[in-house]
C-alpha atoms as an extended CHARMM CRD file, in Angstrom:
* protein
*
       195  EXT
         1         1  UNK       CA            -10.8890000000       37.7890000000      -73.8830000000  PROA      1               0.0000000000
         2         2  UNK       CA            -10.2850000000       40.8440000000      -71.7620000000  PROA      2               0.0000000000
         3         3  UNK       CA             -8.3260000000       43.9340000000      -72.8960000000  PROA      3               0.0000000000
         4         4  UNK       CA             -5.3150000000       42.0930000000      -74.0040000000  PROA      4               0.0000000000
         5         5  UNK       CA             -7.3950000000       40.0260000000      -76.3670000000  PROA      5               0.0000000000
         6         6  UNK       CA             -8.9210000000       43.1850000000      -77.7950000000  PROA      6               0.0000000000
         7         7  UNK       CA             -5.3600000000       44.5380000000      -78.1960000000  PROA      7               0.0000000000
         8         8  UNK       CA             -4.3020000000       41.3730000000      -80.0660000000  PROA      8               0.0000000000
         9         9  UNK       CA             -7.3520000000       41.5460000000      -82.4570000000  PROA      9               0.0000000000
        10        10  UNK       CA             -6.7330000000       45.2660000000      -82.9610000000  PROA      10              0.0000000000
        11        11  UNK       CA             -3.1130000000       44.7770000000      -83.8920000000  PROA      11              0.0000000000
        12        12  UNK       CA             -3.7680000000       41.7850000000      -86.0130000000  PROA      12              0.0000000000
        13        13  UNK       CA             -6.3650000000       43.8410000000      -88.0040000000  PROA      13              0.0000000000
        14        14  UNK       CA             -4.1420000000       46.8380000000      -88.3350000000  PROA      14              0.0000000000
        15        15  UNK       CA             -0.5890000000       45.4550000000      -88.6530000000  PROA      15              0.0000000000
        16        16  UNK       CA             -1.0760000000       41.7840000000      -89.6160000000  PROA      16              0.0000000000
        17        17  UNK       CA             -1.0640000000       38.4460000000      -87.9010000000  PROA      17              0.0000000000
        18        18  UNK       CA              2.6440000000       38.5050000000      -86.8300000000  PROA      18              0.0000000000
        19        19  UNK       CA              2.0750000000       41.6830000000      -84.8660000000  PROA      19              0.0000000000
        20        20  UNK       CA             -0.9930000000       40.4020000000      -83.1000000000  PROA      20              0.0000000000
        21        21  UNK       CA              0.9200000000       37.0220000000      -82.4620000000  PROA      21              0.0000000000
        22        22  UNK       CA              3.8780000000       38.7110000000      -80.8950000000  PROA      22              0.0000000000
        23        23  UNK       CA              1.5160000000       40.7980000000      -78.7240000000  PROA      23              0.0000000000
        24        24  UNK       CA              0.0940000000       37.4140000000      -77.5690000000  PROA      24              0.0000000000
        25        25  UNK       CA              3.5300000000       35.9860000000      -76.9290000000  PROA      25              0.0000000000
        26        26  UNK       CA              4.2000000000       38.9550000000      -74.6130000000  PROA      26              0.0000000000
        27        27  UNK       CA              0.9270000000       38.2520000000      -72.7830000000  PROA      27              0.0000000000
        28        28  UNK       CA              1.7380000000       34.5630000000      -72.5430000000  PROA      28              0.0000000000
        29        29  UNK       CA              5.0800000000       35.3710000000      -70.9790000000  PROA      29              0.0000000000
        30        30  UNK       CA              3.3820000000       37.6240000000      -68.4650000000  PROA      30              0.0000000000
        31        31  UNK       CA              1.0620000000       34.7330000000      -67.6990000000  PROA      31              0.0000000000
        32        32  UNK       CA              3.9640000000       32.5770000000      -67.2050000000  PROA      32              0.0000000000
        33        33  UNK       CA              5.5140000000       35.0100000000      -64.7710000000  PROA      33              0.0000000000
        34        34  UNK       CA              2.3830000000       34.9520000000      -62.6210000000  PROA      34              0.0000000000
        35        35  UNK       CA              2.1550000000       31.2580000000      -62.8480000000  PROA      35              0.0000000000
        36        36  UNK       CA              5.7720000000       30.9850000000      -61.5330000000  PROA      36              0.0000000000
        37        37  UNK       CA              5.0050000000       33.3600000000      -58.7280000000  PROA      37              0.0000000000
        38        38  UNK       CA              2.0260000000       31.1840000000      -57.8310000000  PROA      38              0.0000000000
        39        39  UNK       CA              3.8400000000       27.8380000000      -58.2960000000  PROA      39              0.0000000000
        40        40  UNK       CA              6.8990000000       28.7370000000      -56.3540000000  PROA      40              0.0000000000
        41        41  UNK       CA              4.7400000000       29.9410000000      -53.5700000000  PROA      41              0.0000000000
        42        42  UNK       CA              6.2460000000       33.4150000000      -53.1870000000  PROA      42              0.0000000000
        43        43  UNK       CA              3.9500000000       34.3640000000      -50.3810000000  PROA      43              0.0000000000
        44        44  UNK       CA              5.6020000000       37.6460000000      -49.7640000000  PROA      44              0.0000000000
        45        45  UNK       CA              5.0250000000       38.6610000000      -53.3730000000  PROA      45              0.0000000000
        46        46  UNK       CA              1.3850000000       37.6700000000      -53.3760000000  PROA      46              0.0000000000
        47        47  UNK       CA              0.9250000000       39.1950000000      -49.8470000000  PROA      47              0.0000000000
        48        48  UNK       CA              2.3820000000       42.4060000000      -51.2540000000  PROA      48              0.0000000000
        49        49  UNK       CA              0.0810000000       42.2230000000      -54.2130000000  PROA      49              0.0000000000
        50        50  UNK       CA             -2.8930000000       41.4180000000      -52.0980000000  PROA      50              0.0000000000
        51        51  UNK       CA             -2.0900000000       44.3140000000      -49.6400000000  PROA      51              0.0000000000
        52        52  UNK       CA             -1.7690000000       46.7600000000      -52.4050000000  PROA      52              0.0000000000
        53        53  UNK       CA             -4.5060000000       45.2720000000      -54.7080000000  PROA      53              0.0000000000
        54        54  UNK       CA             -6.3920000000       48.6110000000      -54.8990000000  PROA      54              0.0000000000
        55        55  UNK       CA             -3.2580000000       50.6010000000      -56.0070000000  PROA      55              0.0000000000
        56        56  UNK       CA             -2.3980000000       47.9500000000      -58.5710000000  PROA      56              0.0000000000
        57        57  UNK       CA             -6.0200000000       48.1100000000      -59.7700000000  PROA      57              0.0000000000
        58        58  UNK       CA             -5.9910000000       51.9300000000      -59.9690000000  PROA      58              0.0000000000
        59        59  UNK       CA             -2.6000000000       51.8980000000      -61.9160000000  PROA      59              0.0000000000
        60        60  UNK       CA             -3.5630000000       49.1690000000      -64.1840000000  PROA      60              0.0000000000
        61        61  UNK       CA             -6.9930000000       50.9720000000      -64.8530000000  PROA      61              0.0000000000
        62        62  UNK       CA             -5.2470000000       54.2450000000      -65.6980000000  PROA      62              0.0000000000
        63        63  UNK       CA             -2.9760000000       52.3170000000      -68.1340000000  PROA      63              0.0000000000
        64        64  UNK       CA             -6.1780000000       50.9180000000      -69.7200000000  PROA      64              0.0000000000
        65        65  UNK       CA             -7.9000000000       54.3180000000      -70.0040000000  PROA      65              0.0000000000
        66        66  UNK       CA             -4.9620000000       55.9150000000      -71.6220000000  PROA      66              0.0000000000
        67        67  UNK       CA             -4.5810000000       52.9970000000      -74.0450000000  PROA      67              0.0000000000
        68        68  UNK       CA             -8.2780000000       53.0250000000      -74.7910000000  PROA      68              0.0000000000
        69        69  UNK       CA             -8.3550000000       56.7290000000      -75.5890000000  PROA      69              0.0000000000
        70        70  UNK       CA             -5.0870000000       56.2050000000      -77.7010000000  PROA      70              0.0000000000
        71        71  UNK       CA             -6.8750000000       53.3840000000      -79.6050000000  PROA      71              0.0000000000
        72        72  UNK       CA             -9.9860000000       55.3860000000      -80.2380000000  PROA      72              0.0000000000
        73        73  UNK       CA             -8.2030000000       58.4140000000      -81.5260000000  PROA      73              0.0000000000
        74        74  UNK       CA             -5.4920000000       56.5400000000      -83.5090000000  PROA      74              0.0000000000
        75        75  UNK       CA             -5.8740000000       56.4170000000      -87.2460000000  PROA      75              0.0000000000
        76        76  UNK       CA             -5.9170000000       52.8000000000      -88.6270000000  PROA      76              0.0000000000
        77        77  UNK       CA             -4.2900000000       54.1270000000      -91.8240000000  PROA      77              0.0000000000
        78        78  UNK       CA             -1.0050000000       54.5520000000      -89.8260000000  PROA      78              0.0000000000
        79        79  UNK       CA             -0.9660000000       50.8770000000      -88.9170000000  PROA      79              0.0000000000
        80        80  UNK       CA             -1.9280000000       49.4070000000      -92.2720000000  PROA      80              0.0000000000
        81        81  UNK       CA              0.3900000000       51.4550000000      -94.5090000000  PROA      81              0.0000000000
        82        82  UNK       CA              3.9190000000       50.1040000000      -93.9830000000  PROA      82              0.0000000000
        83        83  UNK       CA              5.0190000000       50.8210000000      -97.6800000000  PROA      83              0.0000000000
        84        84  UNK       CA              7.0900000000       53.8150000000      -96.4230000000  PROA      84              0.0000000000
        85        85  UNK       CA              9.7800000000       51.3950000000      -95.3150000000  PROA      85              0.0000000000
        86        86  UNK       CA              9.0380000000       51.5810000000      -91.5670000000  PROA      86              0.0000000000
        87        87  UNK       CA              9.1330000000       48.0790000000      -90.3570000000  PROA      87              0.0000000000
        88        88  UNK       CA              6.7830000000       46.7270000000      -87.6880000000  PROA      88              0.0000000000
        89        89  UNK       CA              8.4830000000       46.3870000000      -84.4420000000  PROA      89              0.0000000000
        90        90  UNK       CA              7.5600000000       42.9750000000      -83.1520000000  PROA      90              0.0000000000
        91        91  UNK       CA              9.7340000000       43.2650000000      -80.1300000000  PROA      91              0.0000000000
        92        92  UNK       CA              7.7690000000       46.3720000000      -79.1290000000  PROA      92              0.0000000000
        93        93  UNK       CA              4.5380000000       44.4430000000      -79.7560000000  PROA      93              0.0000000000
        94        94  UNK       CA              5.7220000000       41.6290000000      -77.4940000000  PROA      94              0.0000000000
        95        95  UNK       CA              6.8530000000       44.0170000000      -74.7210000000  PROA      95              0.0000000000
        96        96  UNK       CA              3.5700000000       45.8710000000      -74.7510000000  PROA      96              0.0000000000
        97        97  UNK       CA              1.6650000000       42.6560000000      -74.5730000000  PROA      97              0.0000000000
        98        98  UNK       CA              3.7020000000       41.5620000000      -71.5250000000  PROA      98              0.0000000000
        99        99  UNK       CA              3.2880000000       44.9980000000      -69.7470000000  PROA      99              0.0000000000
       100       100  UNK       CA             -0.3940000000       45.1540000000      -70.7040000000  PROA      100             0.0000000000
       101       101  UNK       CA             -0.9970000000       41.7670000000      -69.1320000000  PROA      101             0.0000000000
       102       102  UNK       CA              1.3530000000       42.4960000000      -66.2120000000  PROA      102             0.0000000000
       103       103  UNK       CA             -0.4970000000       45.5600000000      -65.3350000000  PROA      103             0.0000000000
       104       104  UNK       CA             -3.3960000000       43.3370000000      -64.1730000000  PROA      104             0.0000000000
       105       105  UNK       CA             -1.8710000000       41.6020000000      -61.1530000000  PROA      105             0.0000000000
       106       106  UNK       CA             -5.4150000000       40.3690000000      -60.2300000000  PROA      106             0.0000000000
       107       107  UNK       CA             -4.8270000000       37.5430000000      -62.6760000000  PROA      107             0.0000000000
       108       108  UNK       CA             -2.7500000000       35.9480000000      -59.9120000000  PROA      108             0.0000000000
       109       109  UNK       CA             -6.0390000000       35.5000000000      -57.8730000000  PROA      109             0.0000000000
       110       110  UNK       CA             -7.3760000000       33.4760000000      -60.8000000000  PROA      110             0.0000000000
       111       111  UNK       CA             -4.0320000000       31.3450000000      -61.1340000000  PROA      111             0.0000000000
       112       112  UNK       CA             -3.8570000000       30.4330000000      -57.3920000000  PROA      112             0.0000000000
       113       113  UNK       CA             -7.3050000000       28.8310000000      -57.2160000000  PROA      113             0.0000000000
       114       114  UNK       CA             -6.5340000000       26.9580000000      -60.4940000000  PROA      114             0.0000000000
       115       115  UNK       CA             -3.2500000000       25.6960000000      -59.0590000000  PROA      115             0.0000000000
       116       116  UNK       CA             -4.9100000000       24.7200000000      -55.8240000000  PROA      116             0.0000000000
       117       117  UNK       CA             -7.7600000000       22.9200000000      -57.7250000000  PROA      117             0.0000000000
       118       118  UNK       CA             -5.3190000000       20.8680000000      -59.8210000000  PROA      118             0.0000000000
       119       119  UNK       CA             -2.6570000000       20.6880000000      -56.9340000000  PROA      119             0.0000000000
       120       120  UNK       CA              0.0530000000       21.9390000000      -59.0750000000  PROA      120             0.0000000000
       121       121  UNK       CA              2.8180000000       21.8750000000      -58.3700000000  PROA      121             0.0000000000
       122       122  UNK       CA              2.7640000000       19.0280000000      -55.7730000000  PROA      122             0.0000000000
       123       123  UNK       CA              5.6010000000       17.7260000000      -53.5840000000  PROA      123             0.0000000000
       124       124  UNK       CA              5.0310000000       14.3550000000      -55.1440000000  PROA      124             0.0000000000
       125       125  UNK       CA              5.9200000000       15.7680000000      -58.6520000000  PROA      125             0.0000000000
       126       126  UNK       CA              9.3570000000       15.3350000000      -59.9750000000  PROA      126             0.0000000000
       127       127  UNK       CA             11.2440000000       18.3790000000      -61.3180000000  PROA      127             0.0000000000
       128       128  UNK       CA             10.5580000000       17.4340000000      -64.9930000000  PROA      128             0.0000000000
       129       129  UNK       CA              6.8590000000       17.1170000000      -64.2180000000  PROA      129             0.0000000000
       130       130  UNK       CA              6.7390000000       20.7660000000      -62.9740000000  PROA      130             0.0000000000
       131       131  UNK       CA              8.8310000000       22.0910000000      -66.0180000000  PROA      131             0.0000000000
       132       132  UNK       CA              6.5030000000       20.1240000000      -68.2860000000  PROA      132             0.0000000000
       133       133  UNK       CA              3.5020000000       21.7330000000      -66.5200000000  PROA      133             0.0000000000
       134       134  UNK       CA              4.8740000000       25.2730000000      -67.1360000000  PROA      134             0.0000000000
       135       135  UNK       CA              5.7830000000       24.5280000000      -70.6260000000  PROA      135             0.0000000000
       136       136  UNK       CA              2.2180000000       23.3890000000      -71.3980000000  PROA      136             0.0000000000
       137       137  UNK       CA              0.7890000000       26.4420000000      -69.7110000000  PROA      137             0.0000000000
       138       138  UNK       CA              2.8100000000       28.5480000000      -72.1470000000  PROA      138             0.0000000000
       139       139  UNK       CA              2.0140000000       26.3530000000      -75.1500000000  PROA      139             0.0000000000
       140       140  UNK       CA             -1.7480000000       26.5960000000      -74.2030000000  PROA      140             0.0000000000
       141       141  UNK       CA             -1.5010000000       30.4380000000      -74.1510000000  PROA      141             0.0000000000
       142       142  UNK       CA              0.3160000000       30.4710000000      -77.3530000000  PROA      142             0.0000000000
       143       143  UNK       CA             -2.1120000000       28.2010000000      -79.0630000000  PROA      143             0.0000000000
       144       144  UNK       CA             -4.9040000000       30.4150000000      -78.0030000000  PROA      144             0.0000000000
       145       145  UNK       CA             -3.2000000000       33.5340000000      -79.4420000000  PROA      145             0.0000000000
       146       146  UNK       CA             -2.2880000000       31.4680000000      -82.6410000000  PROA      146             0.0000000000
       147       147  UNK       CA             -5.9210000000       30.4870000000      -83.0960000000  PROA      147             0.0000000000
       148       148  UNK       CA             -7.2620000000       34.0730000000      -82.4230000000  PROA      148             0.0000000000
       149       149  UNK       CA             -4.8760000000       35.8110000000      -84.7910000000  PROA      149             0.0000000000
       150       150  UNK       CA             -5.3890000000       33.1380000000      -87.4190000000  PROA      150             0.0000000000
       151       151  UNK       CA             -9.1490000000       33.6670000000      -87.4610000000  PROA      151             0.0000000000
       152       152  UNK       CA             -8.9180000000       37.4820000000      -87.3440000000  PROA      152             0.0000000000
       153       153  UNK       CA             -6.3230000000       37.5130000000      -90.0180000000  PROA      153             0.0000000000
       154       154  UNK       CA             -8.6650000000       35.4980000000      -92.3750000000  PROA      154             0.0000000000
       155       155  UNK       CA            -11.5260000000       37.9890000000      -91.6000000000  PROA      155             0.0000000000
       156       156  UNK       CA             -9.3860000000       41.0790000000      -91.9720000000  PROA      156             0.0000000000
       157       157  UNK       CA             -9.6540000000       41.1830000000      -95.8080000000  PROA      157             0.0000000000
       158       158  UNK       CA            -13.2810000000       41.8430000000      -95.4570000000  PROA      158             0.0000000000
       159       159  UNK       CA            -12.8260000000       45.1970000000      -93.7650000000  PROA      159             0.0000000000
       160       160  UNK       CA            -12.0370000000       48.5450000000      -95.2760000000  PROA      160             0.0000000000
       161       161  UNK       CA            -10.6350000000       51.7260000000      -93.7040000000  PROA      161             0.0000000000
       162       162  UNK       CA            -14.0460000000       53.0070000000      -92.4470000000  PROA      162             0.0000000000
       163       163  UNK       CA            -14.7660000000       49.6890000000      -90.7720000000  PROA      163             0.0000000000
       164       164  UNK       CA            -11.2370000000       49.6800000000      -89.1790000000  PROA      164             0.0000000000
       165       165  UNK       CA            -12.0430000000       53.1660000000      -87.7850000000  PROA      165             0.0000000000
       166       166  UNK       CA            -15.2440000000       51.7740000000      -86.2380000000  PROA      166             0.0000000000
       167       167  UNK       CA            -13.4360000000       48.7550000000      -84.9650000000  PROA      167             0.0000000000
       168       168  UNK       CA            -10.7790000000       50.9310000000      -83.2820000000  PROA      168             0.0000000000
       169       169  UNK       CA            -13.3930000000       53.0780000000      -81.7100000000  PROA      169             0.0000000000
       170       170  UNK       CA            -15.4230000000       50.1440000000      -80.4730000000  PROA      170             0.0000000000
       171       171  UNK       CA            -12.2870000000       48.2810000000      -79.0140000000  PROA      171             0.0000000000
       172       172  UNK       CA            -10.9030000000       51.4060000000      -77.6450000000  PROA      172             0.0000000000
       173       173  UNK       CA            -14.3100000000       52.2160000000      -76.1220000000  PROA      173             0.0000000000
       174       174  UNK       CA            -14.4850000000       48.6500000000      -74.5230000000  PROA      174             0.0000000000
       175       175  UNK       CA            -10.8870000000       49.1180000000      -73.1630000000  PROA      175             0.0000000000
       176       176  UNK       CA            -11.8420000000       52.5570000000      -71.9510000000  PROA      176             0.0000000000
       177       177  UNK       CA            -14.9390000000       51.3500000000      -70.1060000000  PROA      177             0.0000000000
       178       178  UNK       CA            -13.1430000000       48.4330000000      -68.5820000000  PROA      178             0.0000000000
       179       179  UNK       CA            -10.4210000000       50.9000000000      -67.3690000000  PROA      179             0.0000000000
       180       180  UNK       CA            -12.9430000000       53.4800000000      -65.9210000000  PROA      180             0.0000000000
       181       181  UNK       CA            -14.8830000000       50.6270000000      -64.1960000000  PROA      181             0.0000000000
       182       182  UNK       CA            -11.5500000000       49.3690000000      -62.6200000000  PROA      182             0.0000000000
       183       183  UNK       CA            -10.5700000000       52.9160000000      -61.6360000000  PROA      183             0.0000000000
       184       184  UNK       CA            -13.7550000000       53.6410000000      -60.0030000000  PROA      184             0.0000000000
       185       185  UNK       CA            -13.8260000000       50.3110000000      -58.2630000000  PROA      185             0.0000000000
       186       186  UNK       CA            -10.2230000000       50.5990000000      -57.0940000000  PROA      186             0.0000000000
       187       187  UNK       CA            -10.6920000000       54.1540000000      -55.8600000000  PROA      187             0.0000000000
       188       188  UNK       CA            -13.8120000000       53.2970000000      -54.0130000000  PROA      188             0.0000000000
       189       189  UNK       CA            -12.1370000000       50.2290000000      -52.3780000000  PROA      189             0.0000000000
       190       190  UNK       CA             -8.9300000000       52.2520000000      -51.6830000000  PROA      190             0.0000000000
       191       191  UNK       CA            -10.7130000000       55.0780000000      -49.9650000000  PROA      191             0.0000000000
       192       192  UNK       CA            -13.0590000000       52.7490000000      -48.1730000000  PROA      192             0.0000000000
       193       193  UNK       CA            -10.0470000000       50.8760000000      -46.7460000000  PROA      193             0.0000000000
       194       194  UNK       CA             -8.4150000000       54.0710000000      -45.5930000000  PROA      194             0.0000000000
       195       195  UNK       CA            -11.4300000000       55.6440000000      -44.0240000000  PROA      195             0.0000000000
C-alpha cells in the first residue's frame, strides 16, 4: 500500500469515494510517468536520480513528515461536512496524488527490474504493443484504486467522527513514521557518502 494508499483510504473515508479515486488517478499518472522513463530508457534521468537518490529520499521524506503531521492534526469534520456549499476539488486531489507519488523516485528502481524481468519494451515489439503495454499498466493501477476506494467506501458508513479522528491519527502516524525513517536513512546515507 505505502503512503499513497493510506492517503487514498483517508480521503475516501473523509471526502467520499470520488476524492479517493481521483487521488489514485494522480498516483497512477505518476506511475505512468516513471514507467515511461524506464521504458524509454532515459539513462541520463535515471543516472541523475540514482546519483541524487539520498537527496530525493530526504526531500520525499520531509514531504511525508509534513503530510503525516497535517493528517494527524486535521479534523475529520472539515472533510466530511460539505453542506456549506464548498465543493470538493477533485483536480487538487489528483494533483496531490500525482505529486505525492512523484516525491518517491525510488519507485523507478522497482519499475526497472520489472521491465527487465518481462523484457518490456523490447525491440521486437511493434509500436502498438508498447502503447498497449502502457495502457494496461495505467488500467491496472486504476483498477487497484477503484477496488480500494470501493471497499473503503462500503465500510465508511460504519465509522463515526471519533473513529475518524482515530483513523486520521493512525494513518497520519504511519505516514509520519515512514517519513522519519526515510529521512534518517537518507541523511545517514547522504552524510556517509560525503565523508
